[in-house]
C-alpha positions as CSV (number, residue, x, y, z in Angstrom):
1,X,-17.8,5.8,10.3
2,X,-16.5,4.8,13.8
3,X,-17.4,2.5,16.2
4,X,-16.7,2.9,20.0
5,X,-17.2,0.1,22.6
6,X,-17.7,1.7,26.0
7,X,-17.1,-0.9,28.6
8,X,-17.6,-1.1,32.2
9,X,-14.3,-1.4,34.2
10,X,-13.4,-5.0,34.4
11,X,-15.5,-6.0,31.3
12,X,-13.9,-9.0,29.4
13,X,-14.1,-10.3,25.7
14,X,-12.8,-13.6,25.0
15,X,-12.5,-14.8,21.3
16,X,-12.0,-18.5,20.6
17,X,-13.5,-18.2,17.0
18,X,-13.2,-15.9,14.2
19,X,-13.8,-12.1,14.1
20,X,-14.0,-10.6,10.7
21,X,-13.6,-6.8,11.1
22,X,-15.0,-5.0,8.2
23,X,-15.5,-1.4,9.5
24,X,-14.3,1.4,7.0
25,X,-13.6,3.8,10.0
26,X,-12.1,3.2,13.3
27,X,-13.2,0.6,15.8
28,X,-12.2,1.7,19.3
29,X,-11.8,-0.7,22.2
30,X,-12.0,1.5,25.0
31,X,-10.5,1.9,28.7
32,X,-11.8,-0.6,30.8
33,X,-12.1,-3.4,28.2
34,X,-10.0,-6.4,28.3
35,X,-9.8,-8.3,25.1
36,X,-8.3,-11.7,24.8
37,X,-7.8,-13.5,21.5
38,X,-7.4,-17.3,21.4
39,X,-8.8,-17.7,18.0
40,X,-8.5,-15.4,14.9
41,X,-9.0,-11.9,14.2
42,X,-9.1,-10.6,10.7
43,X,-8.9,-6.8,10.0
44,X,-10.3,-6.2,6.5
45,X,-10.5,-2.4,6.4
46,X,-10.3,0.4,8.6
47,X,-8.3,0.9,12.0
48,X,-8.5,-1.1,15.1
49,X,-7.5,1.2,18.1
50,X,-6.9,-0.6,21.4
51,X,-7.3,1.6,24.5
52,X,-8.0,-1.2,27.0
53,X,-5.9,-4.3,27.3
54,X,-5.3,-6.6,24.4
55,X,-3.6,-10.1,24.6
56,X,-3.2,-12.3,21.6
57,X,-2.7,-16.1,21.9
58,X,-4.1,-16.7,18.4
59,X,-3.7,-14.9,15.2
60,X,-4.3,-11.3,14.3
61,X,-4.3,-10.6,10.6
62,X,-4.2,-7.0,9.1
63,X,-5.0,-6.6,5.6
64,X,-3.3,-4.2,3.1
65,X,-4.5,-0.6,3.9
66,X,-5.6,-1.4,7.5
67,X,-3.8,-0.3,10.7
68,X,-3.7,-1.5,14.3
69,X,-3.2,1.4,16.6
70,X,-1.9,0.4,20.1
71,X,-1.9,3.4,22.7
72,X,-2.5,0.7,25.3
73,X,-0.7,-2.4,26.2
74,X,-0.6,-5.2,23.8
75,X,0.8,-8.7,24.9
76,X,1.4,-11.5,22.6
77,X,2.2,-15.1,24.1
78,X,4.7,-17.5,22.2
79,X,1.4,-19.0,20.5
80,X,0.2,-15.7,19.2
81,X,0.9,-14.2,15.8
82,X,0.4,-10.6,14.5
83,X,0.7,-10.8,10.7
84,X,-0.4,-9.3,7.3
85,X,0.4,-6.3,5.2
86,X,-1.4,-3.6,7.3
87,X,0.6,-1.1,9.5
88,X,1.0,-1.2,13.3
89,X,1.6,1.8,15.5
90,X,2.9,1.2,19.1
91,X,2.3,4.5,20.7
92,X,1.6,4.2,24.4
93,X,1.8,1.5,27.3
94,X,4.5,-1.1,27.2
95,X,4.2,-4.0,24.8
96,X,5.8,-7.4,24.9
97,X,5.7,-10.1,21.9
98,X,6.8,-13.6,22.6
99,X,5.3,-15.0,19.5
100,X,5.7,-14.2,15.7
101,X,5.6,-10.8,14.2
102,X,5.3,-11.2,10.5
103,X,3.8,-7.6,9.5
104,X,5.1,-6.4,6.0
105,X,3.4,-3.0,6.5
106,X,5.0,-0.2,8.3
107,X,5.8,-0.4,12.2
108,X,6.0,2.7,14.5
109,X,7.6,2.4,17.8
110,X,6.7,5.5,19.9
111,X,6.8,3.6,23.4
112,X,8.4,0.7,24.7
113,X,8.2,-2.6,22.6
114,X,10.0,-5.8,23.5
115,X,10.4,-8.4,20.8
116,X,11.5,-11.6,22.4
117,X,11.5,-13.7,19.3
118,X,13.4,-13.2,16.2
119,X,11.7,-10.8,13.8
120,X,12.2,-9.4,10.5
121,X,11.0,-6.0,9.3
122,X,10.5,-5.6,5.7
123,X,8.9,-2.3,5.4
124,X,9.6,1.0,7.2
125,X,10.3,1.0,11.0
126,X,9.7,4.5,12.6
127,X,11.5,4.6,15.9
128,X,11.3,7.3,18.6
129,X,10.6,5.1,21.5
130,X,12.4,2.0,22.9
131,X,12.8,-1.0,20.6
132,X,13.9,-4.0,22.7
133,X,13.8,-7.5,23.7
134,X,15.8,-10.8,23.5
135,X,15.0,-11.6,19.9
136,X,17.3,-10.8,16.9
137,X,15.8,-7.9,15.0
138,X,16.5,-7.6,11.3
139,X,15.7,-4.7,9.1
140,X,15.4,-5.6,5.5
141,X,13.6,-2.3,4.6
142,X,14.1,1.1,6.2
143,X,14.7,2.0,10.0
144,X,14.1,5.6,10.5
145,X,15.7,6.4,14.2
146,X,14.9,9.9,15.0
147,X,15.2,9.3,18.8
148,X,14.8,6.8,21.5
149,X,16.7,3.7,22.1
150,X,17.6,0.1,20.9
151,X,17.8,-1.9,24.1
152,X,17.7,-5.4,25.4
153,X,20.1,-8.3,25.0
154,X,19.1,-9.2,21.6
155,X,20.8,-7.9,18.5
156,X,19.8,-5.3,15.9
157,X,20.8,-6.5,12.2
158,X,20.5,-4.2,9.1
159,X,20.4,-6.8,6.3
160,X,22.1,-6.2,3.0
161,X,18.9,-4.6,1.6
162,X,18.3,-2.7,4.7
163,X,18.8,1.1,5.4
164,X,19.2,2.3,9.0
165,X,18.7,6.3,9.1
166,X,20.0,8.3,12.0
167,X,17.7,11.3,11.8
168,X,16.4,14.3,14.0
169,X,18.1,16.2,16.5
170,X,17.4,13.8,19.4
171,X,19.6,11.4,21.0
172,X,19.7,7.7,19.8
173,X,20.7,5.4,22.6
174,X,22.3,2.2,21.8
175,X,21.9,-0.5,24.5
176,X,22.0,-3.6,22.3
177,X,24.3,-5.2,19.6
178,X,24.1,-3.5,16.2
179,X,25.5,-5.4,13.0
180,X,25.4,-3.3,9.8
181,X,25.5,-5.3,6.5
182,X,23.4,-2.8,4.6
183,X,23.5,1.1,4.6
184,X,23.7,3.4,7.6
185,X,23.0,7.0,6.9
186,X,23.5,9.5,9.5
187,X,21.8,12.7,8.8
188,X,21.5,14.4,12.2
189,X,21.5,13.9,16.0
190,X,23.6,12.3,18.6
191,X,24.5,8.7,18.8
192,X,25.3,7.2,22.4
């Protein structure tokens, strides 16, 4: 099943407690809704799809098998944490994360995402957008870079367990430091 919340323009939700999401399908936070989390959101099954405005100052935890779809802006303050073993898809809008990102599931970056804190990716990262920010980004799993950019003043590190794959015919624009301590596999495309 699916749940859609249709909000009037300017509608706001403020969470200072606990929200337990146990919907087997997709929950849509639609355009016009501003959702601010200062408490805890636990996604136990299904997908949370944000089409409004989502800001996190608390904890958002994703259980295994769940996903957080972000086709609209997501901001996370320094006090916010996005964590768990689910998957995250940044597919539209611009996203800024100042707080901890400790997701152990896959991360898809198809738009602009700035990580302004040191972050370790332990699973697969799919990059076709811009992965940036001032933090040191460490890949311990696989970064499949088929297009887009690595940008910002921070550094991208490939750990000794990490694999950076340059795939796809598209340009890969490097606009930040890159340190390889693992494996870099170049299968296709142009590297700028």
